[in-house]
MARVEX-313533 format. One line per 5 residues: number of its first residue (from 1); for each residue x, y, z of N, C-alpha, C, O, CB. Coordinates in nm, 2 decimals. Atoms other than C-alpha are relative to their C-alpha. Glycine has a CB too. Layout:
<sites>
NUM = X:Y:Z:X:Y:Z:X:Y:Z:X:Y:Z:X:Y:Z ~ ...
</sites>
This chain:
<sites>
1 = 0.10:-0.12:0.01:-0.01:0.00:-0.01:0.11:0.12:0.01:0.20:0.11:0.08:-0.13:0.01:0.14 ~ -0.07:-0.10:0.01:0.13:0.33:-0.10:-0.02:0.11:0.11:-0.13:0.14:0.15:-0.02:0.05:-0.12 ~ 0.02:-0.11:-0.10:0.19:0.60:0.15:-0.07:0.13:-0.04:-0.07:0.18:-0.15:0.13:0.03:0.05 ~ 0.09:-0.13:0.02:-0.02:0.91:0.20:0.08:0.08:-0.08:0.20:0.07:-0.09:-0.04:0.08:0.15 ~ -0.08:-0.10:0.08:0.07:1.19:-0.04:-0.08:0.14:0.06:-0.19:0.18:0.02:-0.02:-0.02:-0.17
6 = 0.08:-0.13:-0.07:-0.01:1.51:0.17:0.04:0.13:-0.10:0.15:0.14:-0.16:0.06:0.03:0.18 ~ 0.00:-0.12:0.09:-0.07:1.84:-0.03:0.05:0.10:0.10:-0.01:0.12:0.20:-0.16:0.05:-0.05 ~ -0.03:-0.12:-0.09:0.13:2.13:0.13:0.00:0.11:-0.06:0.01:0.11:-0.19:0.13:0.01:0.05 ~ 0.00:-0.13:0.05:0.10:2.49:0.07:0.09:0.08:0.07:0.12:0.04:0.19:-0.14:0.06:0.00 ~ -0.09:-0.08:-0.04:0.34:2.76:0.13:-0.07:0.12:0.07:-0.14:0.20:0.00:0.08:0.02:-0.11
11 = 0.06:-0.13:-0.08:0.22:3.03:0.40:0.05:0.14:-0.07:-0.01:0.24:-0.06:0.05:-0.01:0.17 ~ -0.09:-0.11:0.04:0.47:3.27:0.24:-0.09:0.05:-0.13:-0.08:0.17:-0.17:0.17:-0.06:-0.03 ~ 0.05:-0.04:0.11:0.25:3.27:-0.07:-0.17:0.04:0.02:-0.24:0.07:-0.08:0.02:-0.12:-0.09 ~ 0.16:-0.05:-0.05:-0.11:3.36:0.12:0.02:0.14:0.03:0.10:0.17:0.12:-0.06:-0.07:0.15 ~ -0.01:-0.14:-0.02:-0.12:3.73:0.11:-0.16:0.08:0.02:-0.26:0.03:-0.02:0.07:0.05:-0.13
16 = 0.11:-0.04:-0.02:-0.39:3.96:0.22:0.00:0.17:-0.05:0.09:0.25:-0.02:-0.02:-0.03:0.14 ~ 0.01:-0.14:0.06:-0.52:4.29:0.04:-0.11:0.06:0.06:-0.20:0.00:0.14:-0.01:0.00:-0.16 ~ 0.11:-0.10:-0.08:-0.74:4.59:0.15:-0.02:0.10:-0.10:0.06:0.14:-0.18:0.06:0.07:0.14 ~ 0.04:-0.12:0.08:-0.94:4.86:-0.01:-0.10:0.07:0.10:-0.19:0.01:0.16:-0.07:-0.06:-0.16 ~ 0.10:-0.09:-0.09:-1.12:5.14:0.18:-0.11:0.06:-0.07:-0.11:0.07:-0.19:0.07:0.12:0.05
21 = 0.11:-0.04:0.08:-1.46:5.27:0.11:0.02:0.14:-0.05:-0.05:0.18:-0.15:-0.13:-0.02:0.07 ~ -0.05:-0.14:0.07:-1.31:5.63:0.04:0.07:-0.03:-0.12:0.06:0.06:-0.20:0.09:0.09:0.08 ~ -0.08:0.02:0.11:-1.08:5.48:-0.23:-0.09:0.03:-0.13:-0.21:0.04:-0.13:0.07:-0.15:0.01 ~ 0.06:-0.02:0.14:-1.18:5.54:-0.59:-0.01:-0.12:-0.07:0.08:-0.21:-0.07:0.07:0.09:-0.08 ~ 0.04:0.14:0.05:-1.34:5.26:-0.77:0.12:-0.08:-0.09:0.14:-0.20:-0.10:-0.14:0.00:-0.09
26 = -0.11:0.04:0.09:-1.05:5.22:-1.01:0.13:-0.03:0.08:0.23:-0.08:0.03:0.03:0.11:-0.10 ~ -0.12:0.03:-0.07:-0.80:5.20:-0.72:0.03:-0.17:0.00:-0.06:-0.25:0.02:-0.03:0.06:0.15 ~ -0.03:0.14:-0.02:-0.65:4.86:-0.72:0.03:-0.05:0.16:0.07:0.02:0.25:0.13:-0.04:-0.10 ~ -0.01:0.08:-0.14:-0.63:4.61:-0.41:0.13:0.02:0.02:0.21:-0.01:-0.06:-0.02:-0.15:0.00 ~ -0.15:-0.02:-0.05:-0.32:4.71:-0.22:0.02:-0.11:0.11:-0.07:-0.17:0.17:0.03:0.16:0.06
31 = -0.04:0.09:-0.10:-0.13:4.50:0.02:-0.01:0.05:0.14:0.02:0.17:0.17:0.12:-0.04:-0.02 ~ 0.02:-0.07:-0.14:-0.21:4.52:0.40:0.12:-0.01:0.06:0.15:-0.11:0.13:-0.11:-0.06:0.09 ~ -0.12:0.01:-0.08:0.13:4.61:0.52:0.09:-0.12:-0.06:0.06:-0.21:-0.14:-0.04:-0.02:0.16 ~ -0.11:0.12:0.02:0.45:4.40:0.50:-0.05:-0.10:0.10:-0.07:-0.07:0.22:0.17:0.05:0.04 ~ 0.07:0.08:-0.10:0.30:4.09:0.65:0.08:-0.13:0.04:0.17:-0.18:-0.03:-0.14:-0.05:-0.07
36 = -0.10:0.13:-0.06:0.45:3.80:0.88:-0.10:-0.08:0.02:-0.17:-0.12:-0.08:0.09:0.03:0.15 ~ 0.10:0.10:-0.02:0.22:3.57:1.05:-0.15:0.03:-0.02:-0.20:0.14:0.03:0.03:-0.04:0.13 ~ 0.15:-0.02:0.01:-0.15:3.55:0.96:-0.09:-0.13:0.01:-0.03:-0.24:-0.02:-0.04:0.07:-0.14 ~ 0.10:0.09:-0.03:-0.44:3.32:1.03:-0.15:0.02:-0.04:-0.18:0.13:-0.09:0.00:-0.02:0.12 ~ 0.17:-0.02:0.03:-0.83:3.28:0.97:-0.06:-0.11:0.12:-0.02:-0.22:0.16:-0.05:-0.04:-0.19
41 = 0.07:0.09:-0.09:-1.08:3.15:1.21:-0.15:-0.01:-0.07:-0.20:0.09:-0.12:-0.01:0.07:0.17 ~ 0.13:0.03:0.08:-1.41:3.00:1.07:-0.09:-0.10:0.11:-0.08:-0.22:0.09:0.03:-0.09:-0.15 ~ 0.04:0.07:-0.10:-1.61:2.88:1.39:-0.16:0.01:-0.02:-0.21:0.11:-0.07:0.06:0.04:0.13 ~ 0.14:-0.01:0.01:-1.99:2.81:1.41:-0.05:0.00:0.17:-0.03:-0.09:0.24:-0.07:-0.13:-0.08 ~ 0.07:-0.02:-0.15:-2.16:2.92:1.75:-0.09:-0.13:0.03:-0.18:-0.17:-0.05:-0.12:0.15:-0.01
46 = 0.11:0.11:-0.06:-2.33:2.63:1.95:-0.06:0.04:0.14:-0.01:0.13:0.22:0.06:-0.15:0.02 ~ 0.06:0.02:-0.16:-2.53:2.60:2.26:-0.04:-0.12:0.03:-0.04:-0.21:-0.05:-0.12:0.08:0.03 ~ 0.01:0.13:-0.04:-2.61:2.34:2.48:-0.17:-0.01:0.06:-0.21:0.08:0.14:0.12:-0.03:0.10 ~ 0.14:0.01:-0.06:-2.97:2.22:2.57:0.00:-0.12:0.10:0.03:-0.24:0.06:-0.12:-0.01:-0.11 ~ -0.01:0.13:-0.11:-3.01:2.00:2.90:-0.13:-0.07:-0.01:-0.24:-0.01:0.00:0.02:0.04:0.17
51 = 0.11:0.10:0.01:-3.25:1.71:2.85:0.02:-0.10:0.09:0.13:-0.13:0.15:-0.02:-0.05:-0.15 ~ -0.01:0.09:-0.09:-3.34:1.45:3.05:0.09:-0.13:-0.02:0.13:-0.20:0.07:-0.13:-0.02:0.04 ~ -0.06:0.12:0.06:-3.18:1.20:2.83:0.15:0.04:0.01:0.23:-0.05:0.01:-0.06:-0.03:-0.16 ~ -0.14:-0.04:0.00:-2.85:1.41:2.84:0.02:0.15:-0.07:-0.08:0.23:-0.08:0.08:-0.12:-0.09 ~ -0.01:-0.15:0.06:-2.72:1.73:2.67:0.00:-0.01:-0.16:0.06:-0.09:-0.22:0.16:0.07:0.04
56 = 0.03:-0.01:0.13:-2.83:1.83:2.32:0.07:0.12:-0.04:0.05:0.23:0.01:-0.15:0.02:-0.03 ~ -0.08:-0.12:0.06:-2.58:2.05:2.13:-0.06:0.06:-0.12:-0.06:-0.02:-0.21:0.14:-0.04:-0.04 ~ 0.04:-0.04:0.11:-2.73:2.28:1.87:0.11:0.09:-0.07:0.21:0.13:0.00:-0.13:0.07:0.02 ~ -0.08:-0.09:0.08:-2.55:2.49:1.60:-0.06:0.12:-0.05:-0.17:0.13:-0.11:0.05:-0.08:-0.11 ~ 0.04:-0.14:0.04:-2.58:2.85:1.54:0.09:0.05:-0.15:0.15:-0.03:-0.22:0.03:0.11:0.14
61 = -0.07:-0.08:0.12:-2.43:3.09:1.26:0.15:-0.02:0.01:0.20:-0.05:0.12:-0.04:0.16:0.00 ~ -0.13:-0.01:0.02:-2.08:3.09:1.14:0.08:0.13:0.04:0.01:0.23:0.02:0.02:-0.03:-0.12 ~ -0.07:-0.10:-0.01:-1.82:3.33:1.23:0.13:0.01:-0.03:0.20:-0.07:0.03:-0.01:0.04:0.10 ~ -0.12:-0.02:0.06:-1.52:3.44:1.05:0.10:0.10:0.03:0.06:0.21:0.01:-0.03:0.02:-0.11 ~ -0.10:-0.11:0.00:-1.20:3.65:1.12:0.11:-0.01:-0.09:0.12:-0.13:-0.13:0.05:0.01:0.13
66 = -0.13:-0.02:0.05:-0.89:3.73:0.94:0.10:0.07:0.11:0.06:0.16:0.18:-0.01:0.09:-0.14 ~ -0.09:-0.04:-0.09:-0.57:3.79:1.17:0.13:0.02:-0.06:0.20:-0.08:-0.09:0.00:-0.08:0.10 ~ -0.12:-0.03:0.09:-0.28:3.95:1.01:0.10:0.11:0.09:0.06:0.21:0.16:-0.07:0.08:-0.16 ~ -0.09:-0.08:-0.07:0.04:4.09:1.16:0.08:0.07:-0.12:0.16:0.01:-0.20:0.09:-0.08:0.12 ~ -0.06:-0.08:0.09:0.15:4.38:0.96:0.10:0.10:0.07:0.09:0.17:0.17:-0.11:0.07:-0.09
71 = -0.09:-0.10:-0.03:0.46:4.58:0.94:-0.03:0.13:-0.10:-0.08:0.14:-0.21:0.15:-0.07:-0.02 ~ 0.05:-0.15:0.08:0.43:4.96:0.83:0.14:0.05:-0.03:0.23:0.05:0.05:-0.09:0.13:0.11 ~ -0.09:-0.09:0.07:0.68:5.14:0.60:-0.03:0.16:0.04:-0.15:0.19:0.07:-0.01:-0.02:-0.15 ~ 0.01:-0.16:-0.04:0.73:5.53:0.67:-0.10:0.04:-0.09:-0.10:0.02:-0.21:0.15:0.10:-0.02 ~ 0.11:-0.09:0.08:0.42:5.73:0.57:-0.09:-0.11:-0.06:-0.16:-0.08:-0.15:0.08:0.12:-0.13
76 = 0.09:0.09:0.04:0.22:5.41:0.51:-0.15:0.04:0.00:-0.21:0.05:0.11:0.02:-0.10:0.08 ~ 0.12:-0.05:0.01:-0.12:5.52:0.37:-0.09:-0.11:0.06:-0.19:-0.07:0.12:-0.04:0.04:-0.14 ~ 0.09:0.11:-0.03:-0.27:5.17:0.46:0.00:0.01:0.15:-0.11:-0.01:0.20:0.05:-0.14:-0.07 ~ 0.01:-0.01:-0.13:-0.19:5.22:0.82:-0.07:0.11:0.06:-0.13:0.10:0.17:0.10:0.00:0.04 ~ 0.09:-0.13:-0.02:-0.34:5.58:0.83:-0.15:-0.03:-0.05:-0.25:0.03:-0.01:0.06:0.14:-0.08
81 = 0.18:0.05:0.06:-0.67:5.41:0.64:-0.05:-0.07:0.12:-0.16:-0.03:0.18:-0.01:-0.14:-0.14 ~ 0.05:0.08:-0.11:-0.70:5.16:0.92:-0.03:0.09:0.11:-0.15:0.09:0.16:0.11:-0.10:0.04 ~ 0.03:-0.09:-0.11:-0.67:5.41:1.18:-0.13:0.07:-0.02:-0.21:0.08:0.08:0.10:0.10:0.02 ~ 0.10:-0.07:0.04:-0.92:5.61:1.01:-0.14:-0.08:0.01:-0.24:-0.03:0.06:0.04:0.05:-0.12 ~ 0.09:0.07:-0.03:-1.14:5.31:0.98:-0.05:-0.03:0.12:-0.18:-0.02:0.14:0.02:-0.09:-0.04
86 = 0.06:0.02:-0.15:-1.14:5.23:1.35:-0.06:0.10:0.08:-0.14:0.07:0.16:0.09:-0.04:0.07 ~ 0.04:-0.14:-0.03:-1.18:5.60:1.42:-0.18:0.01:-0.02:-0.26:0.03:0.06:0.09:0.10:-0.11 ~ 0.13:0.01:0.07:-1.49:5.57:1.21:-0.10:-0.08:0.00:-0.21:-0.06:-0.06:0.02:0.01:-0.10 ~ 0.09:0.12:-0.01:-1.63:5.23:1.29:-0.05:-0.03:-0.15:-0.18:-0.04:-0.16:-0.13:0.02:0.11 ~ 0.07:0.05:0.13:-1.67:5.14:0.91:0.08:-0.12:-0.04:0.18:-0.15:0.02:0.01:0.11:-0.12
91 = -0.03:0.12:0.04:-1.62:4.83:0.73:0.11:0.02:-0.12:0.09:0.11:-0.19:-0.12:-0.08:-0.04 ~ -0.06:-0.02:0.12:-1.34:4.77:0.48:0.01:-0.14:-0.07:-0.04:-0.24:-0.02:0.14:0.06:0.01 ~ 0.01:0.11:0.07:-1.28:4.54:0.21:0.11:-0.09:0.00:0.21:-0.04:-0.05:-0.02:0.04:-0.12 ~ -0.12:0.08:-0.02:-1.02:4.23:0.28:-0.01:-0.11:-0.12:-0.11:-0.16:-0.15:0.01:-0.05:0.15 ~ -0.01:0.13:0.07:-0.90:3.98:0.04:0.09:-0.09:0.05:0.19:-0.04:0.10:0.03:0.03:-0.14
96 = -0.10:0.10:-0.03:-0.72:3.66:0.12:0.03:-0.06:-0.13:-0.06:-0.13:-0.19:-0.05:-0.11:0.11 ~ -0.04:0.06:0.13:-0.51:3.56:-0.19:0.10:-0.12:0.02:0.19:-0.12:0.10:0.05:0.10:-0.09 ~ -0.09:0.16:-0.02:-0.36:3.20:-0.23:0.06:0.03:-0.14:0.00:0.03:-0.25:-0.11:-0.18:0.02 ~ -0.10:-0.02:0.11:-0.08:3.26:-0.46:0.06:-0.16:-0.03:0.14:-0.18:-0.12:0.12:0.12:0.03 ~ -0.03:0.14:0.02:-0.02:2.88:-0.42:-0.05:-0.06:-0.12:0.02:-0.14:-0.20:-0.05:-0.08:0.10
101 = 0.08:0.04:0.11:-0.27:2.83:-0.68:-0.04:0.09:-0.11:-0.14:0.08:-0.18:-0.12:-0.05:0.06 ~ 0.02:-0.08:0.13:-0.23:3.10:-0.92:0.03:-0.04:-0.11:0.11:-0.13:-0.14:0.07:0.10:0.00 ~ -0.03:0.03:0.15:-0.27:3.09:-1.29:0.10:0.07:-0.06:0.09:0.19:-0.05:-0.11:0.02:-0.07 ~ -0.10:-0.06:0.06:0.03:3.18:-1.47:-0.03:0.03:-0.16:-0.11:-0.05:-0.22:0.14:-0.08:0.04 ~ 0.01:-0.01:0.13:0.05:3.31:-1.83:0.13:-0.07:-0.07:0.22:-0.13:0.00:-0.02:0.14:-0.03
106 = -0.11:0.07:0.07:0.29:3.19:-2.11:0.13:0.05:0.03:0.23:-0.01:-0.02:-0.03:0.01:-0.14 ~ -0.13:-0.05:-0.05:0.56:3.39:-1.96:0.06:-0.02:0.12:0.17:0.02:0.15:-0.01:0.11:-0.01 ~ -0.02:0.06:-0.13:0.54:3.24:-1.61:-0.05:0.10:0.10:-0.04:0.08:0.22:0.16:-0.04:0.02 ~ 0.06:-0.11:-0.08:0.37:3.57:-1.47:-0.13:-0.04:0.05:-0.20:-0.12:0.00:-0.01:0.13:-0.07 ~ 0.13:0.03:-0.05:0.07:3.57:-1.24:-0.10:0.06:-0.10:-0.08:0.17:-0.14:-0.03:0.04:0.14
111 = 0.11:-0.05:0.10:-0.24:3.60:-1.46:-0.12:0.02:0.09:-0.19:0.12:0.08:-0.02:-0.11:-0.13 ~ 0.12:-0.02:-0.10:-0.51:3.55:-1.19:0.04:-0.10:0.14:0.14:-0.17:0.15:-0.15:-0.06:-0.08 ~ 0.01:0.05:-0.13:-0.56:3.43:-0.83:-0.10:-0.04:0.07:-0.18:0.05:0.09:0.04:0.06:0.06 ~ 0.12:0.00:-0.08:-0.81:3.27:-0.63:0.00:0.07:0.13:0.11:0.08:0.19:-0.04:-0.14:0.02 ~ 0.00:-0.09:-0.12:-0.93:3.48:-0.33:-0.13:-0.03:0.06:-0.23:-0.08:0.01:0.02:0.15:-0.03
116 = 0.12:0.00:-0.08:-1.16:3.49:-0.05:-0.03:0.17:0.04:0.06:0.25:0.08:0.03:-0.11:0.14 ~ 0.05:-0.13:-0.03:-1.35:3.81:0.00:-0.10:0.04:0.09:-0.21:0.00:0.08:-0.04:0.05:-0.10 ~ 0.10:-0.04:-0.12:-1.51:3.98:0.31:-0.02:0.15:0.02:0.07:0.22:-0.02:0.05:-0.06:0.13 ~ -0.01:-0.13:-0.04:-1.61:4.30:0.43:0.01:-0.01:0.17:-0.06:-0.07:0.25:-0.14:0.09:-0.06 ~ -0.04:0.02:-0.16:-1.47:4.34:0.78:0.04:0.14:0.07:0.10:0.23:0.02:0.12:-0.11:0.01
121 = -0.03:-0.12:-0.08:-1.43:4.60:1.07:0.13:-0.06:0.09:0.13:-0.16:0.15:-0.14:0.05:0.09 ~ -0.13:0.04:-0.07:-1.08:4.59:1.22:-0.03:0.02:0.14:-0.11:0.11:0.17:0.14:0.08:-0.05 ~ 0.00:-0.03:-0.15:-1.05:4.56:1.60:0.06:0.08:0.07:0.05:0.08:0.20:0.02:-0.09:0.06 ~ -0.09:-0.10:-0.04:-0.83:4.82:1.66:0.12:0.03:-0.08:0.13:-0.03:-0.19:0.03:-0.03:0.14 ~ -0.15:-0.02:0.04:-0.47:4.94:1.57:0.10:0.00:0.12:0.17:0.10:0.15:0.01:0.13:-0.07
126 = -0.10:0.02:-0.11:-0.26:4.81:1.86:0.15:0.01:-0.06:0.19:-0.08:-0.14:-0.02:-0.14:0.07 ~ -0.17:-0.01:0.05:0.12:4.93:1.79:0.06:-0.07:0.10:0.04:-0.06:0.22:0.07:0.15:0.00 ~ -0.09:0.05:-0.09:0.37:4.72:1.90:0.14:0.06:-0.01:0.20:0.05:-0.12:-0.01:-0.14:-0.02 ~ -0.13:-0.08:0.00:0.69:4.91:1.98:0.12:-0.04:0.06:0.19:0.03:0.13:-0.02:0.12:0.07 ~ -0.11:0.07:-0.05:0.95:4.67:2.05:0.14:0.08:-0.02:0.16:0.16:-0.11:0.01:-0.12:-0.07
131 = -0.13:-0.09:0.02:1.31:4.80:2.10:0.08:-0.05:-0.10:0.10:-0.17:-0.11:0.09:0.01:0.13 ~ -0.06:0.03:0.11:1.51:4.80:1.81:-0.05:-0.10:-0.10:0.02:-0.18:-0.15:0.11:-0.04:0.02 ~ 0.07:0.07:0.10:1.24:4.66:1.59:-0.09:0.08:-0.07:-0.11:0.20:-0.04:-0.06:-0.11:0.04 ~ 0.11:-0.07:0.09:0.99:4.75:1.33:-0.12:0.03:0.08:-0.14:-0.02:0.19:-0.03:-0.09:-0.12 ~ 0.14:-0.03:-0.06:0.64:4.90:1.42:-0.08:-0.08:-0.08:-0.07:-0.10:-0.20:-0.05:0.17:0.00
136 = 0.09:0.11:0.07:0.38:4.65:1.36:-0.12:0.00:0.10:-0.12:0.05:0.21:0.08:-0.15:-0.03 ~ 0.13:0.02:-0.06:0.03:4.56:1.46:-0.08:-0.12:-0.03:-0.11:-0.13:-0.15:-0.06:0.10:-0.03 ~ 0.07:0.12:0.02:-0.15:4.23:1.50:-0.15:0.04:0.01:-0.20:0.08:0.11:0.03:-0.11:0.11 ~ 0.13:-0.04:0.02:-0.49:4.31:1.38:-0.10:-0.10:-0.04:-0.07:-0.18:-0.13:0.00:0.10:-0.09 ~ 0.10:0.12:0.02:-0.82:4.09:1.39:-0.09:0.07:-0.08:-0.12:0.18:-0.04:-0.06:-0.06:0.14
141 = 0.08:-0.06:0.09:-1.05:4.18:1.10:-0.14:-0.09:0.01:-0.15:-0.19:-0.06:0.08:0.01:-0.14 ~ 0.14:0.07:-0.03:-1.43:4.06:1.21:-0.07:0.01:-0.14:-0.11:0.12:-0.18:-0.10:0.08:0.13 ~ 0.07:-0.01:0.10:-1.59:3.95:0.89:-0.16:0.02:0.03:-0.22:-0.03:0.12:0.02:-0.11:-0.06 ~ 0.14:-0.04:0.00:-1.95:4.10:0.83:-0.05:-0.15:-0.08:-0.01:-0.18:-0.19:-0.02:0.18:-0.09 ~ 0.06:0.11:0.09:-2.16:3.76:0.72:0.11:-0.10:-0.01:0.18:-0.14:0.08:-0.04:0.06:-0.15
146 = -0.11:0.11:0.03:-1.93:3.51:0.56:0.06:0.05:-0.12:0.01:0.13:-0.20:-0.05:-0.15:-0.01 ~ -0.08:-0.05:0.12:-1.66:3.55:0.31:-0.05:-0.07:-0.13:-0.11:-0.18:-0.13:0.15:-0.03:0.02 ~ 0.04:0.07:0.12:-1.72:3.47:-0.04:0.11:-0.03:-0.11:0.19:0.06:-0.14:-0.11:0.09:-0.06 ~ -0.11:0.05:0.09:-1.47:3.26:-0.30:-0.03:0.06:-0.16:-0.14:0.07:-0.21:0.01:-0.19:0.01 ~ -0.02:-0.06:0.11:-1.37:3.41:-0.61:0.12:-0.01:-0.07:0.21:-0.08:-0.03:-0.02:0.11:0.01
151 = -0.14:-0.03:0.07:-1.10:3.50:-0.86:0.04:0.14:-0.03:-0.05:0.21:-0.09:0.01:-0.06:-0.13 ~ -0.05:-0.11:0.03:-0.88:3.80:-0.90:0.08:0.00:-0.13:0.18:-0.07:-0.14:0.06:0.04:0.12 ~ -0.08:-0.03:0.11:-0.75:3.91:-1.23:0.11:0.10:0.05:0.09:0.18:0.13:-0.07:0.06:-0.11 ~ -0.09:-0.06:-0.06:-0.40:4.04:-1.20:0.00:0.16:-0.03:0.09:0.24:0.03:0.10:-0.06:-0.03 ~ 0.04:-0.15:0.00:-0.54:4.40:-1.31:-0.05:0.04:0.08:-0.06:0.16:0.09:-0.06:0.04:-0.08
156 = 0.05:-0.06:-0.10:-0.70:4.41:-1.02:0.08:0.03:0.12:0.03:0.09:0.22:-0.09:-0.06:0.02 ~ -0.12:0.00:-0.11:-0.39:4.39:-0.79:0.07:0.12:-0.03:0.08:0.16:-0.14:0.10:-0.12:0.00 ~ -0.10:-0.12:0.01:-0.16:4.69:-0.72:0.12:-0.11:-0.03:0.14:-0.22:0.02:0.01:0.11:0.15 ~ -0.13:0.06:0.05:0.17:4.59:-0.90:0.11:-0.03:0.10:0.21:-0.11:0.09:0.05:0.09:-0.10 ~ -0.10:-0.02:-0.11:0.36:4.67:-0.59:-0.04:-0.13:0.11:0.04:-0.16:0.20:-0.02:0.18:0.08
161 = 0.02:0.12:-0.12:0.18:4.36:-0.39:0.07:-0.11:-0.05:0.13:-0.19:0.02:-0.16:-0.04:0.02 ~ -0.09:0.12:0.06:0.32:4.13:-0.64:0.16:0.01:0.01:0.23:-0.09:0.03:-0.04:0.00:-0.15 ~ -0.14:-0.02:-0.01:0.67:4.28:-0.63:0.04:-0.02:0.15:0.14:-0.09:0.18:0.04:0.13:-0.04 ~ -0.06:-0.01:-0.14:0.68:4.34:-0.25:-0.06:-0.13:0.12:-0.01:-0.17:0.22:-0.04:0.16:0.06 ~ 0.08:0.12:-0.08:0.43:4.07:-0.12:0.04:-0.16:-0.02:0.00:-0.25:0.05:-0.14:0.02:-0.03
166 = -0.05:0.14:0.03:0.60:3.76:-0.29:0.14:0.00:0.01:0.21:-0.10:0.02:-0.05:-0.05:-0.14 ~ -0.15:-0.02:0.00:0.95:3.89:-0.27:0.04:0.13:0.03:-0.02:0.22:-0.02:0.05:-0.04:-0.13 ~ -0.03:-0.15:-0.05:1.13:4.18:-0.11:0.06:0.08:-0.14:0.02:0.20:-0.16:0.12:-0.01:0.13 ~ -0.06:-0.09:0.10:1.32:4.28:-0.43:-0.01:-0.08:-0.11:0.00:-0.21:-0.10:0.15:0.06:0.03 ~ -0.03:0.07:0.13:1.31:4.19:-0.79:0.16:0.03:-0.05:0.23:0.13:-0.01:-0.12:0.06:-0.11
171 = -0.11:-0.02:0.04:1.62:4.15:-0.98:0.04:0.16:-0.06:-0.05:0.22:-0.12:0.02:-0.10:-0.10 ~ -0.03:-0.15:0.03:1.82:4.51:-1.05:0.09:0.00:-0.09:0.18:-0.08:-0.08:0.04:0.08:0.11 ~ -0.11:-0.03:0.10:2.03:4.63:-1.34:0.06:0.11:0.05:-0.01:0.18:0.13:-0.05:0.02:-0.13 ~ -0.07:-0.11:-0.05:2.28:4.89:-1.28:-0.08:0.15:0.00:-0.06:0.23:0.09:0.13:0.00:-0.09 ~ 0.10:-0.11:0.01:2.03:5.16:-1.39:-0.10:0.01:0.10:-0.16:0.12:0.11:-0.06:0.00:-0.13
176 = 0.12:0.02:-0.11:1.78:5.07:-1.12:0.05:0.05:0.12:-0.03:0.07:0.21:-0.05:-0.16:0.02 ~ -0.06:-0.03:-0.13:2.01:5.17:-0.84:0.06:0.14:-0.03:0.11:0.17:-0.14:0.12:-0.10:0.05 ~ -0.06:-0.12:0.02:2.10:5.52:-0.77:-0.09:0.12:-0.03:-0.21:0.10:-0.07:0.10:-0.01:-0.09 ~ 0.11:-0.09:0.07:1.96:5.87:-0.87:-0.09:0.03:0.12:-0.20:0.08:0.10:-0.08:-0.08:-0.13 ~ 0.09:-0.03:-0.08:1.82:5.91:-0.53:-0.03:0.15:0.02:0.06:0.23:0.00:0.02:-0.07:0.11
181 = 0.05:-0.14:-0.01:1.63:6.23:-0.46:0.02:0.06:0.14:0.00:0.18:0.17:-0.16:0.00:-0.03 ~ -0.06:-0.05:-0.14:1.77:6.25:-0.09:0.12:0.04:-0.02:0.21:-0.03:-0.07:0.02:-0.11:0.11 ~ -0.14:-0.04:0.01:2.04:6.47:-0.07:0.06:0.03:0.15:-0.01:0.05:0.25:0.01:0.15:-0.10 ~ -0.08:-0.04:-0.14:2.29:6.53:0.22:0.15:0.06:-0.02:0.20:0.07:-0.13:0.03:-0.14:0.11 ~ -0.13:-0.06:0.01:2.62:6.68:0.30:0.09:-0.10:0.08:0.05:-0.17:0.17:-0.01:0.15:0.05
186 = -0.10:0.08:-0.08:2.94:6.51:0.41:0.12:0.08:0.02:0.15:0.16:-0.06:0.03:-0.13:-0.06 ~ -0.12:-0.12:-0.05:3.24:6.68:0.59:0.09:0.01:-0.12:0.14:-0.08:-0.18:0.11:-0.06:0.15 ~ -0.09:-0.05:0.11:3.44:6.88:0.33:-0.08:0.03:-0.12:-0.03:0.09:-0.20:0.11:-0.11:-0.03 ~ 0.08:-0.02:0.11:3.18:6.89:0.09:-0.09:0.11:0.00:-0.11:0.15:0.12:-0.07:-0.12:-0.03 ~ 0.08:-0.09:-0.01:2.94:7.16:-0.01:-0.14:-0.05:-0.07:-0.13:-0.14:-0.15:0.07:0.13:-0.05
191 = 0.12:0.04:0.08:2.56:7.14:-0.12:-0.05:0.11:-0.07:-0.03:0.22:-0.03:-0.09:-0.05:0.07 ~ 0.06:-0.12:0.09:2.37:7.34:-0.37:0.09:0.01:-0.13:0.20:-0.03:-0.15:0.02:0.16:0.10 ~ -0.06:-0.03:0.13:2.44:7.44:-0.72:0.04:0.15:-0.02:-0.04:0.23:0.02:-0.09:-0.04:-0.12 ~ -0.01:-0.13:0.03:2.62:7.77:-0.81:-0.07:0.06:-0.12:-0.07:0.01:-0.23:0.11:0.02:-0.01 ~ 0.10:-0.02:0.10:2.41:7.96:-1.01:0.06:0.14:-0.08:0.00:0.21:-0.17:-0.16:0.02:0.06
196 = -0.09:-0.11:0.09:2.69:8.24:-1.13:0.14:-0.03:-0.03:0.18:-0.14:0.00:0.00:0.13:0.06 ~ -0.14:0.05:0.03:3.05:8.25:-1.24:0.07:0.14:0.06:0.01:0.24:0.09:0.03:-0.04:-0.18 ~ -0.10:-0.10:-0.05:3.35:8.46:-1.11:0.11:0.00:-0.11:0.14:-0.10:-0.17:0.06:-0.04:0.15 ~ -0.10:-0.04:0.10:3.61:8.62:-1.34:0.08:0.10:0.06:0.03:0.20:0.09:-0.05:0.05:-0.14 ~ -0.08:-0.08:-0.05:3.92:8.76:-1.21:-0.05:0.07:0.13:-0.02:0.19:0.16:0.03:0.07:-0.09
201 = 0.03:-0.04:-0.15:3.77:8.79:-0.85:-0.10:0.09:-0.02:-0.13:0.16:0.08:0.12:0.06:0.08 ~ 0.14:-0.08:0.00:3.46:8.97:-0.98:-0.12:-0.07:-0.02:-0.22:-0.01:-0.02:0.00:0.10:-0.11
</sites>
């Protein structure tokens, strides 16, 4: 008898996306911060009825949550958007995308990806301020109703999600590095550009 063949999935290829109700309709789905551990719950409420013959358990409605540990970059508008959603007590759109089962085109690039969608209210924005570590928040998104299964086309997803979500960096050529708009001064150097000329001390 052959041994069992277990199908495994990489947790690194399961990413969460978000969209806020005040975003434009054309705005693509954006990555829910740089993500670490994430999980979901899908539980059904139950109650116990005491009968003379014993206890009878009855089932109630299902309850789903997405839990995402997000790390924020400087000036991250997703962080600010979640803060606003918590303050205004509004639901946001959440997608759980499984790139383990993504459909690829002839060039090997992602063409579409299966996803679960739900409207959810984040339970808060608890900032974790560990010493010598990045700012991050572990947030529970309480799904209103139940999630729905579907498929997202790559055109619906922010290209940055594919670049930064599945891997930290793409391959770079020499022309991709440099030309930073950040300027600074070093000892012995001057900053700025001369706008005039001098001739014979004049």
